[in-house]
N, C-alpha and C positions, 0 to 999 in steps of 0.2 A: 239835735236830740240823738240819744243813743238807741241802738236796737233793743227791742224788748226781749225778755226771756221769761218763760213760765217758771223758772226755778229761782228767780230773784226774790230776796227777802225784803228789799226796799221797795219804794213806790215804782209801779210800772209806768213806762212812758211810751209814747207813740213815735214812730220814725218812718219817714218816707225814703230814707237813704238806702241806695242800693237796690231799689225795686226794679223789676224788669220794665222795659219801656211800655209794654202793653198794658201795664197796670196804671199808667199815668192818668188816663181818663177816670178811673175809679177813684184815685186819690183826689182828683179835682172835684168829683161829685161830693166826696166827704167834706171837702173844704167849703163848698158853695151851696149845697142843696138846702132848701127850706123844708120844715116839717110837713107843711101842707102840699108840697110837691111829691111827697112819698105816700101819704095816706090822708084820708079824711077822718080817721080815728086817731085822735091825739090824747095824751094823758089828761085826766081830769084836773081842772084848775085847783081843786081842793086838796090835791096831793094824795088822794086815795089810790088804791091799786097796789099790786104786789110787784116790787122791783125785780126785774129779771134781765138777762142778757143772752144774746145768741152770737155764735162765731160764724161769720161769713168768710170762709177760708178758701182762698184762691191758690191753686197749685198748677203745676205744668206736667201733663202726662204725655202719653204716646201721641195723642191727637191735639196737643197744644193746651192752652189754658183750660182749667177745669175747676169745678166747685165741689166741695165735700158736703154731702147730705146724708141723712139717716132716715130710717122709717121707724116711727115710734111703735112700741109694742101695742097690740090690739087690746090688752087688758088694762091699759092705763086709763085713769079717770079723765085726764085732760088731753084732748086731741088724739084719741086712740087710733093707731094704724096710719097716721098721717105722716107723709114725708116732711122733713123739716131740717132746719139748720141745727147743729148741736147747740144745746143751751138749756137754761132753766133759771129758777129763782136764785136770787142772791142769798147766801148764807151769812151769818154774822161775821164769820172769819174772813169773808171777802173784803170787808171794810166799807168805807163810805160810798153810798150809791151816787153821790155827787162828785166823788173823786175817782180812784182807780178801781173801785169795787166791781163795776161792770166788766172791766178788763180781766180781773182775776176770776170772776164768775164764769165768763165765757171760756177761758182756758181750762178751768177746773171741770166744768160740765163736759167739755169736749173730751177731756181725758177720761172722765168717768163713763161716758157713753160710747166712745169709739176707740179708746186705747191710745189716742193721739199723744205723742210726746210734745208737750208745750215748749220745750227748749228749742225745737226746730221751727217755731212760729214767730214771725215778725209782725207785730201789730202796728198798723200804719194809719188807722183812722177809725172814727166812730160816726155813725149816722144819727140824726135826731131821734130822740126817744119817741116810740110809737105805742099804741094801745090796742089790746085785743079784748074787746068788750065781753065776749062769751066767757073768758077765763079771768078777766080783770087783771091781766098782766100788763105792766108798763115795761116795754122791751127796749133795751139799748142794743142796736145792731153794731157789733164790733168787727172791723175789717182786718183780715190777716193775710199774710203771704207765707205760704208753706215753703220756707227757705230751705229747710232740710227735712224732706219727707220721711215719715216713719210708718211702720205697719199699722193699719187700723182694721177694726172688725167689731163684732158684737162683744161687749164686755159682760153685760147682764141682760139676758133674754127677757127678763121681767120689765125692762125699760126700753130696750132697743131690739127691733126685729131684723134690721138690716142696716149696713153701712155701705155707702157707695159714692163714687165720684161721677160727675156729669160734665162732659166736655162743653165749654161755652158755645162751641160751634153747633151743638145739638140744641142748646137753649135758644139760640138765635135763628134756627132753621124754621121757616114759616110752617113747614109740614108738621112740626111738633108743638105748635101753638094752638090754643083754643080758649074758649070762654067756659068756665065751669059754672054749672047752675045748681044751686042748693035747693032742696025741697021747699025751703021757706020763700024762694023766689029770688034770693040774693045771688048775684053773679059776679065773677071776677076772673082775672087772667089765670090761665093754667098751662102747664107744660106736660106733654106726654113723652117721658124720657125714661130710659133704663127700666122698662116694664112698670113704671109708676106714674100716677097722676099727681103732679105737684100742684097744689092749689092753696087757697087761703092766704094767711099772713106771709108764708115763705114765698109763694108765687108772686104775691103783690110786690114784695121787696125786690125780688129778682127782676120783675117786669120794669120797675122804675129804675133800677141800676142799669139795665141794658139800654133803656131809653136815654137817660141823662149822660151815660158814658158814650153815646153815639154808636152803640153796637146793634141797636134794634133794626130789624128788617121788616118791611111791610108784611102783615099777616092778616088772615081772614078772621075778623072779630065776630063774624056771624056764625062761625063754626062752634057749635056747642057740644059739651060732653056732660053727662050726668055724673054725680059724685059716686055712683056705684059702678063706674067704668072699670073694666079690667082688660089688661093687654091680652 
């Protein structure tokens, strides 16, 4: 398979060629993981829900492997103020949700939200589609390698409050891990990194990726943080 480019007019493809060795476990996860290993929330069997995609972009910074994240604007109706992967709903021009539509949507949304140049991104895998019940999004997580890094930052403050990268070393550090507790009583994995509390869907996917890639370190699951936590 050929490397992908965000500027292609033809169908986008996935490629694991030329990836750094440290990404091999993540590629293996994409090829082998089952939906129920990632989440108990799976797309409705009746096909309802809004098709969307997120870009899980791995790069390499001064402290080694890192992930690109953003903080959603506090004024947004859906998941306001929450750290997340770049992404959003598929537009008609993205194409078939069962084809390369999620790949196109992930790159398009990342460009619109962070200023990322899609031409420097190599897409190498997708994870099983997952479901976010509160917003009824059916989400395809798209995995990318930031082969040629480009400047990123807030493009539209009405959509994005902050764009930042997180070293994988910080995500695997037990001191930065906790269980987030929602006022409804729901709890899930969380990461206290870069003056942010990463929780919800994004933290759940990161948690499972670390686990199945073999990067997870033992951490105190009894350490709880409320969702109004601030650094």
